[in-house]
KOLPAKOL-400490 format. One record per residue (C-alpha): x, y, z; residue in one letter. Coordinates in nm, 4 decimals. Layout:
// residues N
{east->X | north->Y | up->Z | resn->A}
...
This chain:
// residues 96
{east->9.7967 | north->4.2831 | up->-0.0827 | resn->X}
{east->9.5386 | north->3.9943 | up->-0.0737 | resn->X}
{east->9.1631 | north->3.9319 | up->-0.0668 | resn->X}
{east->9.0602 | north->3.7235 | up->0.1787 | resn->X}
{east->8.7483 | north->3.5930 | up->0.3725 | resn->X}
{east->8.7041 | north->3.5785 | up->0.7503 | resn->X}
{east->8.5968 | north->3.2336 | up->0.8365 | resn->X}
{east->8.6491 | north->3.2813 | up->1.2257 | resn->X}
{east->8.8657 | north->3.4085 | up->1.5657 | resn->X}
{east->9.0737 | north->3.3152 | up->1.7911 | resn->X}
{east->9.2328 | north->3.3817 | up->2.1477 | resn->X}
{east->9.5678 | north->3.2966 | up->2.2402 | resn->X}
{east->9.5424 | north->3.4471 | up->2.6098 | resn->X}
{east->9.9859 | north->3.4221 | up->2.5962 | resn->X}
{east->10.1241 | north->3.5802 | up->2.3210 | resn->X}
{east->10.4551 | north->3.8439 | up->2.2416 | resn->X}
{east->10.3861 | north->4.1378 | up->2.4082 | resn->X}
{east->10.3941 | north->4.3412 | up->2.0625 | resn->X}
{east->10.0704 | north->4.2013 | up->1.9775 | resn->X}
{east->9.8981 | north->4.1931 | up->2.3289 | resn->X}
{east->9.5243 | north->4.3295 | up->2.3012 | resn->X}
{east->9.5422 | north->4.2200 | up->1.9157 | resn->X}
{east->9.2196 | north->4.0377 | up->1.7947 | resn->X}
{east->9.2794 | north->3.7676 | up->1.5900 | resn->X}
{east->9.1221 | north->3.6117 | up->1.2973 | resn->X}
{east->9.1266 | north->3.3432 | up->1.0818 | resn->X}
{east->9.1313 | north->3.4134 | up->0.7376 | resn->X}
{east->9.1279 | north->3.2148 | up->0.3963 | resn->X}
{east->9.2086 | north->3.3726 | up->0.0707 | resn->X}
{east->8.9488 | north->3.4612 | up->-0.1601 | resn->X}
{east->8.8815 | north->3.5731 | up->-0.5476 | resn->X}
{east->8.7087 | north->3.8550 | up->-0.6945 | resn->X}
{east->8.3400 | north->3.7013 | up->-0.5790 | resn->X}
{east->8.4341 | north->3.6203 | up->-0.2139 | resn->X}
{east->8.4577 | north->3.2525 | up->-0.2858 | resn->X}
{east->8.7079 | north->3.0577 | up->-0.0618 | resn->X}
{east->9.0517 | north->2.9327 | up->-0.1727 | resn->X}
{east->9.3501 | north->2.7763 | up->0.0202 | resn->X}
{east->9.4259 | north->2.6242 | up->0.3432 | resn->X}
{east->9.3319 | north->2.8979 | up->0.6801 | resn->X}
{east->9.5524 | north->3.0962 | up->0.8435 | resn->X}
{east->9.5339 | north->3.3739 | up->1.0949 | resn->X}
{east->9.5926 | north->3.7715 | up->1.1052 | resn->X}
{east->9.5946 | north->3.9976 | up->1.2948 | resn->X}
{east->9.2936 | north->4.2384 | up->1.2961 | resn->X}
{east->9.4012 | north->4.6511 | up->1.2476 | resn->X}
{east->9.0373 | north->4.7627 | up->1.1566 | resn->X}
{east->8.7327 | north->4.5631 | up->1.3500 | resn->X}
{east->8.6919 | north->4.3554 | up->1.0648 | resn->X}
{east->8.4372 | north->4.0575 | up->1.1768 | resn->X}
{east->8.4008 | north->3.6177 | up->1.0851 | resn->X}
{east->8.1730 | north->3.7029 | up->0.7205 | resn->X}
{east->8.3855 | north->4.0196 | up->0.5813 | resn->X}
{east->8.5562 | north->4.0144 | up->0.2938 | resn->X}
{east->8.8852 | north->4.1565 | up->0.3937 | resn->X}
{east->9.2796 | north->4.2912 | up->0.2124 | resn->X}
{east->9.5067 | north->4.1524 | up->0.3771 | resn->X}
{east->9.9182 | north->4.2299 | up->0.3299 | resn->X}
{east->10.1242 | north->3.9128 | up->0.4617 | resn->X}
{east->10.4789 | north->3.8616 | up->0.4782 | resn->X}
{east->10.7252 | north->4.1051 | up->0.5400 | resn->X}
{east->10.5121 | north->4.4095 | up->0.4779 | resn->X}
{east->10.2733 | north->4.2934 | up->0.7403 | resn->X}
{east->10.4566 | north->4.4119 | up->0.9673 | resn->X}
{east->10.4837 | north->4.8040 | up->0.8221 | resn->X}
{east->10.1210 | north->4.8958 | up->0.9726 | resn->X}
{east->10.0850 | north->5.1656 | up->1.2654 | resn->X}
{east->9.9465 | north->4.8707 | up->1.4438 | resn->X}
{east->10.1931 | north->4.5911 | up->1.3798 | resn->X}
{east->10.5693 | north->4.7883 | up->1.3547 | resn->X}
{east->10.8119 | north->4.5402 | up->1.4862 | resn->X}
{east->10.5954 | north->4.2957 | up->1.5742 | resn->X}
{east->10.6283 | north->3.8991 | up->1.4725 | resn->X}
{east->10.3427 | north->3.8640 | up->1.2222 | resn->X}
{east->10.2812 | north->3.7644 | up->0.9147 | resn->X}
{east->9.9282 | north->3.8654 | up->0.8011 | resn->X}
{east->9.7750 | north->4.1853 | up->0.9013 | resn->X}
{east->9.3910 | north->4.2590 | up->0.7816 | resn->X}
{east->9.4107 | north->4.6282 | up->0.6960 | resn->X}
{east->9.0404 | north->4.6692 | up->0.5279 | resn->X}
{east->8.6987 | north->4.6067 | up->0.4905 | resn->X}
{east->8.6200 | north->4.5874 | up->0.1613 | resn->X}
{east->8.2472 | north->4.7476 | up->0.0527 | resn->X}
{east->8.2618 | north->4.6026 | up->-0.2831 | resn->X}
{east->8.4193 | north->4.4600 | up->-0.5993 | resn->X}
{east->8.4223 | north->4.5257 | up->-0.9224 | resn->X}
{east->8.5270 | north->4.3989 | up->-1.2549 | resn->X}
{east->8.5318 | north->4.5745 | up->-1.5676 | resn->X}
{east->8.1709 | north->4.6759 | up->-1.5254 | resn->X}
{east->8.0466 | north->4.3746 | up->-1.3062 | resn->X}
{east->7.9911 | north->4.4105 | up->-0.9397 | resn->X}
{east->8.1530 | north->4.0881 | up->-0.8298 | resn->X}
{east->8.0893 | north->4.1213 | up->-0.4475 | resn->X}
{east->7.8570 | north->4.3915 | up->-0.2191 | resn->X}
{east->7.9064 | north->4.4074 | up->0.1292 | resn->X}
{east->7.5189 | north->4.3231 | up->0.2687 | resn->X}
């Protein structure tokens, strides 16, 4: 899994039936403090995340193993919203 920050959303009215009705969010990979890195990409939301949330993303073939994406043509899925991150004894991120 990866840590990513939700930076926006996208709407696609014409898409594969397997992802019809699914929210598509734009995310960027992030470090443990929530600082973004890398290029943005689209991930299917399975947990009602929103813009500004730090999330857990599963990608590659593993993205097709959630209850909502089994067999769907997806490459990235948001599987969790992060409440806090702790590295050692230091809290590096806490959701406001």
